[in-house]
BABA-211379 format. One record per residue (C-alpha): residue in three letters; y, x, z; residue number from 0. Coordinates in steps of 0.5 Angstrom, whole numbers, plus 500, padded with zeros to 3 digits. Layout:
<atoms>
[atom "ALA"; [Y; X; Z]; NUM],
...
</atoms>
This chain:
<atoms>
[atom "MET"; [419; 551; 554]; 0],
[atom "THR"; [423; 549; 548]; 1],
[atom "GLN"; [430; 547; 548]; 2],
[atom "PRO"; [432; 540; 545]; 3],
[atom "ARG"; [435; 540; 538]; 4],
[atom "THR"; [442; 538; 538]; 5],
[atom "ARG"; [445; 535; 532]; 6],
[atom "PRO"; [450; 539; 528]; 7],
[atom "THR"; [457; 536; 529]; 8],
[atom "LEU"; [460; 535; 522]; 9],
[atom "ARG"; [468; 535; 521]; 10],
[atom "GLU"; [472; 533; 515]; 11],
[atom "PRO"; [475; 538; 512]; 12],
[atom "HIS"; [482; 534; 511]; 13],
[atom "PRO"; [482; 529; 516]; 14],
[atom "VAL"; [487; 523; 516]; 15],
[atom "ARG"; [493; 524; 521]; 16],
[atom "PRO"; [496; 518; 524]; 17],
[atom "TRP"; [503; 521; 522]; 18],
[atom "ALA"; [501; 521; 515]; 19],
[atom "VAL"; [499; 514; 514]; 20],
[atom "VAL"; [506; 512; 518]; 21],
[atom "ALA"; [510; 517; 513]; 22],
[atom "GLY"; [506; 514; 507]; 23],
[atom "ALA"; [507; 507; 509]; 24],
[atom "LEU"; [515; 508; 511]; 25],
[atom "ALA"; [516; 511; 504]; 26],
[atom "ALA"; [512; 506; 500]; 27],
[atom "GLY"; [516; 501; 504]; 28],
[atom "VAL"; [523; 503; 502]; 29],
[atom "TRP"; [520; 504; 495]; 30],
[atom "LEU"; [518; 497; 494]; 31],
[atom "LEU"; [524; 494; 498]; 32],
[atom "SER"; [529; 498; 493]; 33],
[atom "PHE"; [525; 495; 487]; 34],
[atom "GLY"; [524; 488; 490]; 35],
[atom "MET"; [532; 488; 491]; 36],
[atom "PHE"; [533; 488; 483]; 37],
[atom "GLY"; [530; 481; 482]; 38],
[atom "VAL"; [535; 476; 482]; 39],
[atom "THR"; [530; 470; 482]; 40],
[atom "LEU"; [523; 469; 485]; 41],
[atom "GLY"; [520; 471; 478]; 42],
[atom "GLY"; [524; 477; 478]; 43],
[atom "TYR"; [523; 479; 485]; 44],
[atom "VAL"; [515; 478; 484]; 45],
[atom "GLY"; [515; 482; 477]; 46],
[atom "TRP"; [519; 488; 480]; 47],
[atom "THR"; [515; 488; 486]; 48],
[atom "LEU"; [508; 488; 482]; 49],
[atom "LEU"; [511; 494; 478]; 50],
[atom "ALA"; [513; 498; 484]; 51],
[atom "GLY"; [506; 497; 487]; 52],
[atom "LEU"; [503; 499; 481]; 53],
[atom "LEU"; [507; 505; 481]; 54],
[atom "ALA"; [506; 506; 488]; 55],
[atom "TRP"; [498; 506; 487]; 56],
[atom "ALA"; [499; 511; 481]; 57],
[atom "ALA"; [502; 516; 486]; 58],
[atom "ALA"; [497; 514; 492]; 59],
[atom "LEU"; [491; 516; 487]; 60],
[atom "ALA"; [495; 522; 485]; 61],
[atom "LEU"; [495; 524; 493]; 62],
[atom "ILE"; [488; 522; 494]; 63],
[atom "ARG"; [486; 527; 489]; 64],
[atom "TYR"; [491; 533; 490]; 65],
[atom "GLY"; [495; 531; 496]; 66],
[atom "ASP"; [495; 528; 503]; 67],
[atom "ARG"; [490; 522; 504]; 68],
[atom "GLY"; [493; 520; 510]; 69],
[atom "VAL"; [500; 519; 506]; 70],
[atom "ALA"; [496; 515; 500]; 71],
[atom "THR"; [493; 510; 505]; 72],
[atom "GLY"; [500; 509; 508]; 73],
[atom "VAL"; [502; 507; 501]; 74],
[atom "SER"; [496; 503; 499]; 75],
[atom "ALA"; [497; 499; 506]; 76],
[atom "ALA"; [505; 498; 504]; 77],
[atom "THR"; [503; 496; 497]; 78],
[atom "GLY"; [498; 491; 500]; 79],
[atom "VAL"; [503; 488; 505]; 80],
[atom "ALA"; [509; 487; 499]; 81],
[atom "TRP"; [504; 484; 494]; 82],
[atom "THR"; [502; 479; 500]; 83],
[atom "ALA"; [509; 478; 501]; 84],
[atom "ALA"; [511; 476; 494]; 85],
[atom "ALA"; [505; 472; 493]; 86],
[atom "LEU"; [507; 468; 500]; 87],
[atom "SER"; [514; 467; 497]; 88],
[atom "VAL"; [511; 464; 491]; 89],
[atom "ILE"; [506; 459; 494]; 90],
[atom "ALA"; [512; 457; 499]; 91],
[atom "GLU"; [516; 456; 493]; 92],
[atom "TRP"; [511; 452; 490]; 93],
[atom "ILE"; [510; 448; 496]; 94],
[atom "ARG"; [517; 446; 497]; 95],
[atom "ARG"; [518; 445; 489]; 96],
[atom "GLY"; [512; 441; 488]; 97],
[atom "ALA"; [512; 445; 481]; 98],
[atom "TRP"; [509; 452; 479]; 99],
[atom "PRO"; [515; 456; 480]; 100],
[atom "LEU"; [514; 462; 475]; 101],
</atoms>
C-alpha cells in the first residue's frame, strides 16, 4: 500500500512581522510630519511632504534589499497616506477657492 504524497511546506526565510510594519509606519509618520511642519503655506507643505516621502521611499528600498521588509512596508504605507493627505489638502483648497492653489 502506498502512502499519499504530501506537498512540501514552503516557508519564507524572512517573513514580514506585524510589529515591524507598525514600527516602520510610526517612524515614517514622525518623519513625514516633521518635514510637513516646515511648510508655512499649502505649497510649502506639499513640497516638503513630497521630498520627505521620496527620501522615505529611498530608505524603504534600502530596507527591502538589506534590512527588514516589514519596516519597509510600514514606511511605504505611511508615505502613501501622507501623500494622499497632501493631495486631498490641495483638492479641498481648490474647491474652496475655485482656483488652483499651487
